[in-house]
C-alpha positions as a printed Julia matrix, in Angstrom:
61×3 Matrix{Float64}:
  66.35  137.6   167.3
  69.59  137.92  165.57
  71.15  135.03  168.19
  68.78  133.08  166.94
  69.36  132.96  163.06
  72.78  132.3   163.71
  71.95  129.43  166.24
  70.32  128.03  163.59
  72.73  128.43  160.97
  75.49  126.94  163.37
  73.1   123.87  163.47
  72.33  123.8   159.42
  76.64  124.04  159.27
  76.89  121.3   162.02
  74.3   119.12  160.32
  74.79  119.38  156.83
  78.78  118.94  157.03
  78.24  115.31  159.48
  75.74  114.13  156.69
  78.28  115.33  154.16
  81.45  113.03  155.74
  78.74  109.97  156.49
  78.15  110.74  152.49
  81.83  110.88  151.97
  82.63  107.39  153.89
  79.78  105.79  152.54
  78.16  105.42  155.87
  75.12  106.13  155.98
  71.92  104.04  155.12
  71.84  104.62  151.28
  75.57  103.52  150.38
  73.93  101.55  147.46
  76.95   98.52  146.38
  79.75  100.37  147.69
  81.84   99.3   150.0
  81.1   100.96  153.35
  84.1   103.07  155.16
  85.66  103.65  151.25
  85.53  107.45  150.27
  84.16  107.96  146.71
  86.86  106.88  144.34
  89.33  105.39  146.7
  89.86  102.25  145.0
  90.58  101.42  141.32
  89.73   98.23  139.87
  92.64   96.84  137.15
  92.27   95.31  134.23
  94.11   92.08  134.3
  94.59   92.05  130.57
  96.55   95.54  130.27
 100.71   95.26  130.26
 102.59   98.18  131.51
 105.93   99.53  130.83
 106.23   98.45  134.66
 104.71   94.76  134.18
 107.5    94.65  131.4
 110.22   95.15  133.23
 109.62   92.95  136.1
 109.35   90.0   133.72
 112.51   90.97  131.77
 114.39   90.59  135.66
């Protein structure tokens, strides 16, 4: 009986880990407007009107 419980627990961990990986990489069916294969938070949109110190240094060259 104890072996069956251990096997069920391992099965739940494997299935849960696999589904967690699919969610993280946006490869599961319910990804919405996210890009498939790109982890959450990996892409950051930069505002075009913001001038940073690096922009000023490159422009002064």
